DODOFI-368864 format. One record per residue: x, z negated, y of N, C-alpha, C in turn; residue in three letters. Coordinates in steps of 0.001 Angstrom, whole numbers, plus 500000, padded with zeros to 6 digits. Layout:
<nodes>
XZYXZYXZYAla ...
</nodes>
This chain:
<nodes>
517013504105477163517031504909477461516360504610478896Arg 515149503300478497514572502618479513515977501733480495Ala 516674501399480046517528500835480471517784501512481604Asn 518691503245481377519491503902482000518705504211483130Met 516957504326482812515989505151484050516074503988484989Arg 515896502705484286516118501330485900517756500865486270Trp 517935501049485380519746501679486278519783502509487724Gln 519145503942487257519563505228487683518170504608489303Arg 517193504078489148516712503482489797517222502623491017Asn 517682501757490200518593501403490743519704501456492072Leu 520399502437491618521566502949492019520541503235493258Val 519675504252493404518885504840494586518400504040495609Leu 517769503015494931517510501984495937518708501877496768Val 519710501267496142521104500982496945521873502094497698Gly 521364502855497333521811503894498293520946504268499562Phe 519479503991499428518593504740499970518371503462500863Gly 518368501990500808518951500863501889519573501188502464Leu 521002501137502318522133502374503186521964503435504200Val 521524503888503050520998505423504238519802505383505500Phe 518637504565504535518286504324505773518709503647507098Phe 519577502350506921519526501507507666520447502563508296Tyr 521797503329508433522397503581509076521971504692509424Val 520704506048509266520190506701509654519000506254510882Thr 518428504884510916518094503669511600518707503541512768Ser 519977503755512795520917502394513856521472504336514484Met 521258505246513613521663506360514343520491506671515459Cys 519700506844514645518108507187515863518118506365517255Arg 517793504729516766518250503787518398519037504239519153Leu 520512504601518278521434505106519233521595506787520476Phe 520818507542519277520070508569519858519328508873521241Phe 517855507690520637516881507380521387517719506371523023Arg 518131505450522690518752504638523443519853505557524891Thr 520377507305524322521301507974524797520035508790525797Arg 519278509429525284518148510048525657517550509292527263Glu 517140507931526191516533507079527740517509507289528785Gly 518836507081528338519758506827529429519528508357530589Gln 519895509249529800519788510973530153519166511674531191Thr 517984510943530610516562511984531076516131510591531895Ser 515584511718532628515160511616534191513755511366533875Ser 512843511560532983511825511617532288511163510554531412Gly 512014509248531766512260507988530240510955507536530291Gly 509596507728530739508675506595530595507990508031529576Asp 507983508418529397507570508574527576508053507942526721Glu 506642507369526496506842506042524516507109507208523480Pro 508489506522523158508780507230521713507690506227520545Thr 508382506605518960507707505546518072506620505982516846Gly 505846505240516917504803505393516108503874505636516865Ala 503612505860517956502182506248518335502346507577518568Thr 503220508623518368504007510332518530504105510369517211Ser 503189511991517931503473513163515779503856514215516141Gln 504766514804515682505129516044515887503614517059516057Pro 504299517891517173503395519113517557502628519687516516Pro 501293519881516503500887520883515584501435522906515428Glu 502165523246514498502919524065514001501701525406514222Ser 502295526620514585501085527429514439501701528223512983Ser 502388528337512099502540529132511210503255527847510012Ser 502530528297508570502731527715507350505185528207507414Val 505156528992508118506332528916507589507612527825508444Glu 507142527549509636507735525966510394507461524993509091Ala 506780525016508504506911523118507504507473524333505783Phe 508855524877505615509384525498505106510430524555504907Leu 510955524258502889511962522964503368513130524569502407Asp 514077524093502996515187524914501696515459523733500578Ser 514621522456500825514913521583499507514008522223498566Thr 513061523016498430511905523608498287512139524806497199Val 511999524865496058513036526840495383511397526732494917Glu 511568528249495159510818529266494425508946529221495987Gly 508291529877495419506612529640495944506104528459496408Gln 505764527476496958503864526932497450503098527173496640Leu 502494525592496087500796526403495606500296527299496438Pro 499353528006495899498577528697497071497465527648497988Ala 497468526609496445495907525464497630497327525244498733Ala 497893525006499133498890524095499541498988525037500701Phe 499372526106500692499359527458502141498324527171502267Gln 497442527161501601495743527424502556494859526095503297Val 495654525347502681495875523601503455496186524043504687Ala 496980524341504699498681523940506059497511525094506820Leu 496976526204506534496405527205507689494950526451508141Lys 494563525592507296492660525493507555492749524634507912Asn 493757523250507267492991521778507929494233521609509263Tyr 493321521128510457493922521540511686494165520089511790Pro 495801519602512626496636518365512436495475517738513440Val 495321516089512660494435514899513189495643514031514664Val 495080513833515504495932513166516563496189511732516262Pro 497595511146515849497704509896515238496023509143516310Leu 495813508877517062494591508551518069493772508163517384Ser 493466509177516344491694509393515805492088508757514415Asp 493188508252514161493386508352512433493671506984512145Val 492286506335511038492053505327510274493167504887509421Lys 493722503962509560495435503443509399494497501762508312Ile 494483502015506633494591500930506301495034500472504742Val 495436498608505968496266498463504469495787497631503773Phe 495579498038502524495475497280501349496338495920500809Val 496550494454501572497449493397500868497124492919499362Leu 497628493099498132496856492172496880498140492013495958Thr 498296491989495227499236491065494441499176492098492952Tyr 499783491663492196500685492204491158499202492432489816Tyr 499011493002489176497884492392488494496688492016489024Arg 496338492947489869495446492279490227493840492543490805Ala 494014494118489717493042494769489581492908496584490731Gly 493729496552491386493953497238492762493612498585492063Ala 494230499171491172494049500316490921492574500787490915Pro 490997500273491020490270499863491049490015500745492622Leu 490598499827493467490486499916494924490982501350495494Leu 491937501802494796493174502426494989492382504093495450Asn 491914503873493894491099505134493655489996505657494425Glu 489178504645495189488539504325496151488635505531496840Leu 489718504641497373489878504337499068490084505868499070Leu 490570506608497951491966508347498150491049508733497477Ser 489696508658497362488749509732496812487850510742497749Ser 488191510719499063488257511477500110488644512505500019Asp 488727513697500195489340514796500621490669514293501464Asp 490488514065502829491757513814503380492161512765504158Lys 492130511778502572493123510336502625494191510460502100Thr 495557510338503282496389510314502292497419509257502615Phe 497699508317500656497715507319500067498688506827499909Phe 499519505797500525501085506052500390501149504573499725Asn 500742504453498005501596504203497246502463502653496454Phe 502187501987497184503937500706497316505078501435497963Glu 504953501876498786506715502013499481507674501677499840Pro 507120499987499858508221499081500206508893498812498913Leu 508971499609497532509344499077496420510931499703497163Gly 511045500307497449512566500767497991513380499344498187Leu 512483498217498637513747497522499192512960496368498228Phe 512065496296497165513110495126496644512077495670495417Thr 512160494993493725512106495583492795510578494983492220Ala 510343493401492805509280492741492324508631491993492972Asn 509935491088493596509452490178494721509137490424496115Gly 508290489465497235507662489898498492508742489983499358Arg 508777490933500557509853491182501455510056490413501723Ile 511845489549501817512356488928502524512534489337503855Arg 513172488238504334512720488364506524514135489028506799Gln 515435488884505819515989490003506514515775491492506339Gly 514635491614505333514320493359505100513460493215506042Arg 512759492477506505511300492993507266511598494198508611Glu 512450494182509173512475495203510441512339496413509966His 513493496233508881513204497931507806512609498593507470His 511557497370506701510198498011505384509309497968506852Ala 509430497450507437507687497564509175508569499138509544Phe 510109499357510201510460500852510381510349501707509387Gly 509995501888508576510063502457507223508203502663507223Leu 507261501499507328506139501765507563505462503220508891Ile 506080502120509833506073502459511393505939504309511077Glu 507279505060509990507611506572510098506118507416509712Glu 505954506344508238504734507388507388503632506972508515Leu 503137506337508813502220505743509513502172507011510831Met 503421507312511518502675509180512182503728509849511097Ala 503567509765509981504109511340508862505302511537508970Cys 505882510844509842507794511729510212508281511359508940Arg 507495511557508163508610511463506848510164512226506458Ile 510254512945507793511704513462507462513384512896508176Glu 512312511667508314513209510893509057514286509795508066Asn 512752509792506884513382508883505819513528509780504866Val 514486510720504495514379510964503753515431510544502291Pro 515489509669502153515503508887500618514737508017500282Leu 513683508059501292512445507355500596512032508711499734Tyr 512265509560500367511474510587499588511874510519497935Thr 513427510615497879514857510870496778514027509811496019Val 513560508524495981513201506953495323511860507449494871Trp 510829508533496058509656508895494974510082509624494237Leu 511063510702494442511103511875492918511172510645491074Glu 511840509357491469512021509013490418510924507657489741Gly 509736508323490290508458507660490219507129508540490126Thr 506367507955489792504620508822489635504010509036490569Asp 504646507718491796503278507454493125502744508345493562Phe 503561509444494167502876510415494188501511511130493713His 501455511133492191499846511581491955498822509955492588Gln 499394509002492948498053507944493173497695508906494469Arg 498549509404494915498185510761496325497429511698496529Asn 496135511544496316494808512110495631495094513592496474Arg 494839513472497881494804514444498848496677515099498803Phe 497304515035498631498290515200498493498452516155496595Leu 498664515234495851498756516020494723498076517016494426Ser 496799517218494681496034518274494010496284519682494772Lys 497238519480496509497769520454497205499067520762496925Leu 500509519743495841500913520398495702501206520297494531Cys 500420520392493192500242520905492094501297520543490917Glu 502613519237491456503018518719490634504449519701490893Gly 504782520144491921506022520607491344506391519769492688Gly 507737519885493433508799520027494176508566519509495873Gln 507642520089496299506715519898497481506224518806497476Ala 505957518481496353505095516152495403506038516168496750Cys 507428515857496934508379515222497267508545515498498438Thr 508545516768498180509964516869499836509089516580500815Ser 509854515986502288509341515209503458509566516059504269Pro 509495517563504459508429518118505477507026518615505023Ser 507130518972503532505997519402503087504763517689502865His 505371516715502484504723515500502582504129516003504144Met 505171515632505346504433515164506412503462516363506870Ser 503435516890506278502248518636506582500667518227506156Ala 501089517571504751500439516872504657499469515874505048Val 500405514747505116500532513340505318499229513714507463Cys 499888514662508309499288515118509441498286515258509717Leu 497251516019508468495770516790508708495208515653507582Arg 495567513928507354494877513128506795494167512242508237Ser 492940512435508306492426511476508910492175510755508896Ser 492935509603507275492687507908507282494054508251505871Thr 494612506961506593496215506850505414496430505411505417Arg 496188506032503638496102503784503447497295503295502767Val 497772502173502781499009501738502537498526500507501663Phe 498931500667499917498835499611499458499846499307499385Lys 499855497619498873501013496879498969500976495671498470Phe 502009494908497518502108493824496620503238493180497039Ser 503614493181498640504944493443498548505501492486499834Arg 504000492661500358503986491635501738503149491088501757Leu 503428489668503226502877488381503207501510488737504415Tyr 500461488482504908499631489044505185499862488502506971Leu 501076487640506765501310487158508192502372487859508772Ser 503406488451508123504107489278508291503604490678508691Gln 502713490953508115501668491738509447501581491569510086Val 499905490006510542499970489710511842501034489652513055Ala 502120489464512525503079488825513371503646490482513916Asn 503752491222512962503969492691513577503128493223514033Trp 501966493130513849500657493820514681500946493044516232Leu 501427491869516861501513490581517490502233491327518959Lys 503223492271517334504621493110518325504470494289518725Arg 503560494798518065502805495799518323500869496027518567Asn 500597496058519909499677495351520149499533496818520093Pro 499886498050520173499212499021520277498107499744518845Gly 499087499271517909499347499827516527497161499228515976Met 497512498178516358495908497394516264494794498046516315Ala 495247498995517758494248499766517240493993500864516623Lys 494326500491515351493865501942514223493986501114513265Ser 494440499549513430494709499099512199493676498445511390Val 493417498658510112492426498202509645492845497278508257Arg 492585495904508202493694494942506897492256494833506023Val 492537494601504812491637494637503442493027493924502595Ile 492335492796502332493000491326501737492376491514500662His 492942491957499368492018492525497944492755491180496935Phe 491456491069496544491567489001495550491424489466494207Val 491965488730493031491082488230492078491488487428491452Arg 490082486747491181490588484701490235492535484911489837Asp 493009483904490244494472483852490119494704483433488041Pro 493323482732487414493879482636486555493737483870485553Arg 493248485095486235492989486292485653493847487186485974Ala 495121486853487289496061487674487145496985487521486610Val 497020485583486474498367485187485043497717485702483779Tyr 496768485669483695496711485848481528497167488278482387Tyr 496456488456482412497022489967483077498658490103482802Ser 499268488875483649500989488848483879501915488813482439Arg 500810488068481867501929487757480418501852488344479296Arg 500850489187479987501414490835478881502779491777479228Arg 503236491650480674504199492449480605505601491635480878Leu 506461492476480095507581491980479585508798491606480987Lys 508445492868481987509473492333483104509238491323483986Trp 507631491022484036506620490310484998506921489051484460Cys 507090488630483133507542486703482574508893486902482318Thr 510069487535482673511003487632483081511778487483484624Ser 510600486955485131510881486906486879510173485387487263Ser 510635484585487810510061483475488044509434483751489158Pro 509261484476490497508225484715491551506915485366490599Glu 506977486558489513505947486717489302505100486116488310Cys 506136485224487714505454484870485809504775483125486129Asp 504961482506487172504579481345487424503184481505488066Lys 501779480735487320500733480395487830500948479644489495Ala 501608479218489594501819478248490861502874479394491970Ser 504198479980491508504299481007492965502985481269493124Ser 502360482245492036501115483047492490500096482675493973Leu 499996481555493717499297480771494510499358480439495259Cys 500836480084495101502041479648496334501555480924497475Asp 501819481984497337501342484319497572500194483875497768Gln 499260483316497634497803483546497683497386482351498658Met 497586481571498684497579480253499799498192480836501595Arg 499297481362501053499700481936501998498707483401502849Ala 498819483884501559497936485014502658497002483931503308Asp 496077483387502358494528483271503580494837482681504572Ile 495684482125504919496099481540505642497068482968506959Asp 497345483993506585497666485313506954496262485427507708Gly 494969486037506769494440486804506722493586486346507608Phe 493443484658507869493103483643508832493194483520510202Asn 494672484251510141495646484522511481494777486170511890Glu 495199486658511453494702488483511538492668488416511729Leu 492236487547511516490463487530511790490571487220513372Val 491663486026514046491616485954515329492489486465515831Arg 493011487425515346493940487956516014493266489921516283Gln 492444489828515278492025491849515691490681491496515851Leu 489681492207515924487967492384515997487705492311514284Pro 486262492101514869485936491823513513485345492808512236Ala 485750494032513059485347495296512356486253495490511899Asn 487892495137512007489614495489511371489441494958510477Arg 488818493645509913489443492842508659487712492539507766Thr 488870492064506498487254492326504895488490491633504120Gln 488023490595503304488433490368502480487169490733500991Arg 488204490910499974486811492023499207487226491138497307Leu 486981490869496740486918490474495294486865491048494163Arg 488214491415493573487701492533492429486390492246491835Phe 485949491095491590484918490626490169483923491403491626Glu 483636491008492287483151491549492932482567493308493382Asp 483896493509493290483784495266492953483468495947491702Leu 483891494917490838483127495547489989482106495536489433Val 481578494370490051479961493845489259478579494744489675Ala 479332495145491367478800495897492139478996496496493358Asn 479505498070492639480441499025493301479820499963494221Pro 478846500544494215478127500507495406477422499808496574Leu 477155499084496762477248497835497845478492497367497928Asn 478800497094497366480197496183498166481029497382499042Glu 481038499235497942481357499990498935480849500043500735Thr 479693500514500106478319500487501498479410499277502336Val 479098498026501933479776497492503120481069497219503912Arg 482003497662502379483246497391503445483927499061504126Leu 482720499768503875482949501040504377482849500982506130Tyr 481260500601505870480410499734506972480928499292507993Ser 481692498320507328482189497449508169483503497878509147Arg 484617498354508460485699499249508682485522500260509516Leu 484304501090509681484640501942509905485086503266509661Gly 484839503174507516485263504532507893484861505005506826Leu 485169506837506504484499507932506695483283507881505102Asp 482080506986504733481804507490503489481489509061503298Tyr 481838509844502340481641510711502305480858511082501199Thr 480866512669500683480341513110499567480962512622498615Gly 482283512701498864483229512913497627483803510798497210Ser 483570510331498088483161508849497901481954508377496831Val 481093509494497232479959509077496535479655509659494948Ser 480764510918494778480679511241493141481718510744492768Gln 482671510033493084483500508880492870483234507993491830Tyr 481914507412492575481303506040491945480314506667491661Leu 479734507481491356478664507859490759479721508224489071Ala 480562509096488946481368509339487631482282508287487048Thr 483047507655488062483879506332487532482971505039486567Arg 483521505059485498483061503971484651483444502797485194Lys 482959501844485299483516500225485465483786499829484312Ser 485108498499484644485194497767483408484678496475483703Pro 483750496643483363482699496058482972482824494357482898Lys 483306494753481735483993493469480645485608492814480944Asn 486212493591482019487403493183481703487648492295482721Ala 487090492051483833487166490961484560487369489571483560Pro 486439488817482285486021487643482253486714488272480936Asn 487566488839480670488451488673479283489720487547479128Arg 489966487158480270490908486153480255490005484450479813Trp 488737484583480057488245483225479805488188483140478665Lys 487849484228477262488544483968476199489295483982475946Arg 490531484219476464491648484247475610492707483459476193Lys 492122482238477821493738481547477895492661480028477373Leu 493505479501476939493038478268476122493023477155477107Ser 492040475939476865492107474853477892493212473877478101Glu 493371474033477605495216473407478367495402474215479700Ala 495235475823479447496956476384480083495627476904481189Thr 494565476295481521493737476615482432493421475399483142Leu 493582474291482490493490473403483267495071473133484300Asn 496042473336483427497462473379484419496735474077485528Ile 496981475795484948496635476624486529495562476157487530Ile 494294475176487267493173475049488040494062473841488812Glu 494889472805488767495268471664489295496628472318490212Glu 496920473233489891498457474250491247497101474837492260Val 496198475199491336495309476333492564494344475937492851Cys 493654474801492797492271474318493366492113474524494705Tyr 492904474521495698492456474655497206491994476662496949Asp 493023477166496481492487478772496323491282479332495569Val 491122478747494520489972478847493794488465478728494746Leu 488709477459494761487311476878496261487764477988497320Glu 488675477932497922488560479015499278488200479954498766Thr 488557481032497782487833482199497517486532482316496561Leu 486205480911496462484300481152495404485121481391494352Gly 485573480476493470485505480971492130485067479711491227Tyr 484599479081491017484271478463489071485140478145488335Glu 485249476279488865486873475915487788486183475735486117Leu 486605475790485572485959476225484207486352475233483245Leu 487932474401483250488641473500482626488119472454482259Ala 487435471950481322487697470539481080488380469408481437Pro 488740467995481835489998467086481623490401467183480108Glu 492300467485479938492539467063478785493421466122479039Val 493841465887478214494826465027478155497061465462477810Gln 496303466216476719497777466959476466497311468283476355Glu 498602469090476627498599470445476209499669470887476671Gly 500005472236476369501337472961477001500533473921477478Glu 501566474692478734500912475994479010501581476881478387Leu 501241478056477805500706479084476987502703479836477410Glu 
</nodes>
């Protein structure tokens, strides 16, 4: 059954990529025709515009949704105003598989009006980084999601139906209550438009790709914040070794591949620091967030200008922090394995402030 679900997801992804490409080309064609035939051609298009606010809930009805909308959803559409895109704070979290990101995900999505997009680029690749040939379409999807134009990418929501990713979006999931509205394009857009913060979690993007995209779209840099969320690569390696799907993937299984990605992202983050204002970038270590969640959260929110609300404070007060998890790998990895990882990741460990642990060994094999 697991294989059948995996094959079904692959088919959906394939159809999604084809449909996304075709619809993107169609939109580009019609926008070009409109620009050629309209007399007022100075009005900009793209991710900087949003649909106008509707005067009624009926404007968001979707024929693909059967039955009555949850009461909480209807109340939210009436009581929450649409937030202009110019007032929205966009947060990109770039990290790695098994780097402890769920802790940061829950923290950032704990506010009542945060729309959380969990791994939206899973539509383009199963577990690797986005290659150059798909980069244009990947950022095309990101731009549509930033502006809440989810109706423009319906196959993205079809792909979402095969996942539980909408459950990571606290603002959406508490309103849609697990029903069809959770993945309905128009209803997702309606909730998204009412969010004051929109968070994107990526493990499939290089920071250099974000830097290059912002260079091409300087207007978007005004609202984008970038968090480089890291964890000790030895801990990431240990965590990945327990996942069958990861051990069968050379890009995920090898410590050298992990540190190649982290090394590239360190350079990409440095480029973003030079490119963006100081209050738009932050590197955060998983170990620091676990050890001192309150101080690290206050520092992060203050630096990036995020709203430290009562919901965030309540989350920190009630969540149990996994204090033992960050150091479990130290007891589990052999000295030989530590030595090999530290040899290929030496500069990454040093740059990120992690202490070397392995003594020199003459013999030993990687576990």
